[in-house]
Structure formats: C-alpha cells, structure tokens
C-alpha positions in Angstrom: 63.9 -14.9 94.1 65.1 -11.5 95.8 62.1 -10.3 97.1 61.5 -14.0 99.0 65.0 -13.2 101.0 64.0 -9.5 101.4 67.1 -8.5 99.5 67.4 -5.0 98.0 66.7 -5.0 94.3 70.4 -3.6 93.4 71.7 -6.5 94.9 74.9 -8.4 93.2 72.8 -12.1 93.7 72.9 -14.4 90.8 70.9 -17.6 90.6 72.8 -20.2 88.9 70.8 -23.2 87.8 71.8 -26.6 88.7 71.0 -29.2 86.0 72.2 -31.4 83.2 73.0 -30.4 79.5 71.5 -33.5 78.1 72.8 -32.3 74.7 76.7 -32.8 76.5 75.5 -36.1 78.6 73.2 -38.7 78.1 73.2 -42.1 80.2 73.9 -45.4 78.8 70.3 -47.2 77.8 71.0 -49.5 80.5 73.3 -49.7 83.1 76.2 -52.3 83.2 76.0 -55.2 85.5 76.6 -54.8 89.1 77.4 -50.8 88.3 77.9 -48.7 91.3 78.2 -45.1 91.6 78.4 -42.8 94.5 79.0 -38.8 94.2 79.6 -36.5 97.2 79.2 -32.5 96.0 79.9 -30.1 98.2 82.4 -29.3 100.3 84.3 -31.3 102.9 85.0 -30.4 106.4 84.9 -30.8 110.2 81.6 -29.6 110.0 80.5 -31.9 107.5 81.1 -34.9 109.2 84.0 -36.5 107.2 84.8 -39.3 109.8 81.3 -40.6 109.7 81.3 -40.4 105.7 84.6 -42.4 105.3 83.4 -45.1 108.0 79.8 -45.2 105.4 81.8 -45.8 102.5 82.3 -49.7 103.0 78.4 -50.1 104.1 77.7 -48.8 100.5 80.2 -51.3 98.5 78.3 -54.1 100.0 
C-alpha cells in the first residue's frame, strides 16, 4: 500500500484494519420486530453538512 501512495519505506504509517470481531460481537439470529438502527461513524463539523444530517433524521424514523 505504501508503494501505491509513493511514500518512503521509512514513513511512520500503519494500516488499522476496520472490521468486526465476531468472537466479541454477534448479532441476534433474528432481529426484533420493527428494529431500527442508525449509526454515524466519523467526525462532526461544518464540512460534514451537520444541519442536513439532522434534518434527514425524521425521514429515517419513518
């Protein structure tokens, strides 16, 4: 990966895998009736259209 970004081999870069450890987390065999989950992972700030995200929330709740 470092070669693709043309970084020197000595660059202090680490790849952090993003995944779910199924030994720790396991979803239920069948979801509960009317299950609703909404998650936002990331930063919140003016560049991320916070107002629009908050306006969108009622549409998600149905």
